[in-house]
C-alpha positions, -999 to 999 in steps of 0.1 A, spaced: -349 428 -804 -348 449 -773 -330 483 -776 -308 492 -747 -293 526 -756 -283 546 -786 -252 566 -796 -268 597 -812 -254 627 -794 -276 656 -781 -268 691 -769 -296 699 -745 -312 684 -714 -345 666 -722 -367 682 -695 -400 674 -713 -389 637 -717 -381 635 -680 -414 652 -672 -433 627 -694 -416 597 -678 -423 611 -643 -459 619 -650 -466 584 -665 -450 568 -635 -469 589 -610 -502 582 -627 -495 544 -628 -486 545 -591 -520 561 -585 -536 534 -605 -518 507 -587 -529 521 -553 -566 518 -562 -588 488 -555 -592 466 -585 -628 477 -591 -619 514 -589 -589 508 -612 -612 492 -638 -636 521 -635 -607 546 -640 -594 527 -671 -629 525 -686 -636 562 -681 -602 575 -692 -591 549 -717 -601 551 -754 -633 531 -761 -638 531 -799 -675 524 -796 -680 556 -777 -664 576 -804 -682 557 -831 -715 564 -813 -709 601 -817 -707 598 -854 -737 574 -857 -758 592 -831 -759 563 -808 -736 577 -781 -750 576 -745 -726 601 -730 -712 635 -740 -687 643 -767 -662 653 -741 -665 620 -723 -659 602 -756 -631 623 -770 -611 633 -739 -597 598 -733 -578 601 -766 -555 623 -746 -559 609 -710 -553 573 -722 -517 582 -731 -509 585 -694 -525 552 -682 -509 517 -683 -522 482 -678 -492 468 -659 -457 475 -646 -442 457 -676 -464 479 -699 -451 510 -682 -415 500 -681 -412 490 -717 -429 522 -728 -408 545 -707 -376 527 -716 -384 533 -753 -392 570 -746 -359 574 -727 -338 560 -755 -354 578 -784 -372 608 -770 -342 628 -758 -329 633 -794 -362 643 -808 -366 669 -780 -331 681 -787 -341 685 -824 -374 702 -819 -370 721 -786 -390 715 -755 -424 730 -763 -425 717 -799 -415 683 -787 -444 682 -762 -468 693 -790 -453 667 -813 -457 639 -787 -493 648 -779 -502 652 -816 -488 618 -827 -504 602 -797 -538 616 -807 -534 604 -843 -524 570 -830 -555 568 -809 -577 578 -838 -561 552 -861 -568 526 -833 -605 537 -833 -606 535 -871 -596 498 -871 -617 489 -841 -649 508 -846 -672 487 -825 -648 477 -797 -661 483 -762 -627 475 -747 -607 506 -734 -572 511 -748 -545 527 -726 -508 534 -729 -483 558 -742 -471 535 -769 -489 554 -797 -471 586 -789 -438 568 -783 -442 551 -817 -445 587 -831 -412 595 -814 -396 564 -829 -409 573 -864 -393 607 -861 -360 591 -849 -362 567 -879 -363 597 -902 -337 619 -885 -312 594 -872 -313 563 -895 -275 556 -892 -273 562 -854 -263 529 -837 -286 512 -812 -272 487 -787 -297 458 -790 -304 427 -770 -311 400 -796 -339 376 -784 -339 346 -781 -301 344 -785 -294 367 -756 -264 386 -770 -258 423 -774 -251 439 -808 -249 474 -822 -273 479 -851 -283 509 -872 -315 526 -860 -332 521 -894 -329 484 -890 -341 482 -853 -370 506 -858 -378 494 -893 -380 458 -880 -402 469 -852 -426 487 -876 -428 457 -899 -437 434 -869 -464 459 -858 -478 461 -893 -479 423 -898 -494 418 -864 -520 445 -870 -529 429 -904 -532 395 -888 -554 409 -860 -577 426 -885 -581 393 -904 -586 372 -873 -613 394 -857 -646 403 -872 -657 421 -840 -630 439 -820 -644 433 -786 -615 417 -768 -583 431 -754 -548 429 -767 -520 450 -781 -531 481 -800 -510 474 -831 -528 499 -853 -521 526 -828 -484 518 -830 -486 519 -868 -505 552 -869 -482 567 -843 -450 557 -861 -462 568 -896 -475 601 -883 -442 608 -865 -422 600 -896 -443 625 -916 -448 652 -890 -411 655 -881 -406 669 -916 -433 695 -910 -421 707 -876 -393 732 -877 -360 721 -861 -348 741 -831 -314 744 -848 -290 724 -870 -267 706 -846 -233 693 -854 -245 657 -848 -273 662 -874 -249 678 -899 -225 649 -896 -251 624 -909 -272 613 -880 
């Protein structure tokens, strides 16, 4: 199921959401302009490499703590391909504006970064010895989706049903709940299939960690105000 748009109303302009989409796009354009060898070097330096963080705990790290930990944040603004970027930013556009409307601009940015960091740490936890860098905003966006799942479960999402290729309005709890179940089953299958996480792929556990942290943290973050849309059941 591919979400196209939602019908949950909002009462403010999502400046931070626009900023995040623009920043991610600009960073990817910078990546795309680099030579392949330089691009690989950039991803390895600023993507999350679980083995580097594990090395800090075990005492086997070759580099500094900053070099190992800073990528938990910087990796959120790197992407592996145009398709990776487009799908992530599309999800952020659909679901992020309502969460920013609920939290306010500054708290939304803080929420986004915090859920992204938690998602990165969950990825490390399930891939302790991986030397493959992980990049992408999907962990933080999963956090936004988790918050949307809690706040707007009955909002409708226009969805393209694959492989039947027809459009249907579905409740948000079904669309996002289905997405989460797929991520969880895929993550569990990956954990069973790999004894050593040294190959690339989708960071399913980052998605799971981001979604779960977003669903929990949205209840801890104070709302900007109670809007009429929220009061009416969204």
